[in-house]
Residue, then its C-alpha position, 0 to 999 in steps of 0.5 A: m023486407s024493409y030492414e037490412t038482411i044477411t044473405y046466405e047461399q047453399p049450392v045444390n051442385e058441385l059446379v055452382r059450389v066451385c064457381l061461388r068459391l072462385e067468385h069469393i076469391f076474386k072479390q077478395i083479390h079486388l079488395f086487396a088490389t084496390e088498396p095499393i100498399p106493399q103489405n097486401v102483396h103476400i095476401i094477393i099471391k096466396l089468393i092467386i095460388d088459391l085460384l090456381n088450386l081451385l081451377d086445377r080440377p080436371d073436370l071443371k072446364n068441361k062442366l063449365i062449357k056444358e053449363l054455358n052452352r045450356q044457358i045459351i040454349n035457354f036464352n035463345q028460346l026467349r027470342n021474339i017474346d014481346d015482354i023481353d028486352q031483346l037487345k039485353l037478351s042478345d047482349t047476354i047471349k053474346q056474353f055466354e057465347q064469348s065465355a064458351r068460346y074462351c073455355l073451348s079454346i084452352p088446351g088442357k086445364l083452365m089456367q094451366h099456363l100459370r100453373n106451369n110458371e116455375f116461380l108460382a109453382h114453387i110458392r104453391q108447393n111450399l104453401l101446402n106446408p104450415g109456414g112454408d112461405s118463409c124465407i127458409d123455404l122460399p128465398d127467391y120469393h123472399y127476395w121478390l117481396q123486397l123489390p120496389w112496390e111498382t115492380q111487384k104491382q106490375q107483375l101482379h097486374f100481369w098475372l091477374e090479367q090472365f084470369n080476366d076471361i075465366k072471371q068474366a065467365i064465372f061472374l056471368l054464370i053466378n049472377t045469372i043464376r042469382d037473378s033467375a028467381e024472386s024471393k018468397c017470404q017463409i016461416g021456419e016454425k020453431g027454427f025449422y023449415h022443410a020443403s020438397l024440391d021439383t026434380h023436373v026443374p033442378c034448383q042450382l042455388i038456395r039463398v036465405a035472407l035473414d033479418s040482420r037484427l036476429h041473433l041467428f044463422p041458417e044451416i041449409s041442407v039440400g038433397k035431390y028431393h028435399m031441402s031443410i033449414r035450421f036456424l041456429i043461435p051462434s056460440l063461440d064456446t059451445r055447439p050452436k043450438q036451434t032456436e025455438e022461435d018462429i023465424e020469418f025469412e026470405l027464400i030464393c030457389c034459383v032455377i034456370 
C-alpha cells in the first residue's frame, strides 16, 4: 500500500500477549526517559512497577526459555542454505542463545531481585489502591520525589539497567515473529473477514494494516481453527457498529 497505514496486532497465544505488553511498557519508558524532566520520574516509576507485575507470572520464565530454544532449533535448520545470509543467521542464533542462557541463569522468577527491593515493593503494594501513591500512604516515596533530579536519574538508570537482558530477549522474540511473514491484500466484505487457520503450523500473531484515512478500526478474534475480523466505526458515545462497506486491508499471519 502506498498510503499510510495503522497496524493493529492480535496475539494468538499467551506468551506473545505478555511479550507485546512488556514491549509496550519498555517503549513508554524509553519515551519518558529520553525527556529529562523531573515530571516524568513518577510515570517511569509506575511503568517499572507495571513491568514487575507482568514479570511476576510463575510460568513466564519457562515458557520464554522454551520458545527461545524452539527458535534456536528453527534457525539452526537454515544453516548451509545458499539463499540465506549465513553471517546474519549466525548472529541471530547467538542472540537467541544469549537470551536463553540469561533466562536459565536466573533463580526463581524473572526480576525477583527487584521485587525484593523494599522501596519498590512498598510503592507496588500501595499502587494497588486508587491514589495509593500519595504522601499519605508513601511518605518515603514522597521524600524521594523531592530529591535533586540528578540523584533520581542515577537511581532510575540503575533500576532500568536491570531490565536490559530481559528487554533484549523480548524485543528479539517479538521482532522475529513480526518479520516471519509478508503482508497479503485482503477484502473484508461488508466490513467482515473470516479465514481458517492451519493447525499444523500454528500462527503466533495476527497483524492488520488499515488505511489511516478510513474512519474504522478492526476487532480481531482468533481461535484454534479460525480467525475473523470486523471493521467497526468508532464512537465515543454509543457501541461501535460494523461498517457495511467492503474494506481493503493488509493481513499478516506471523508463523514461525
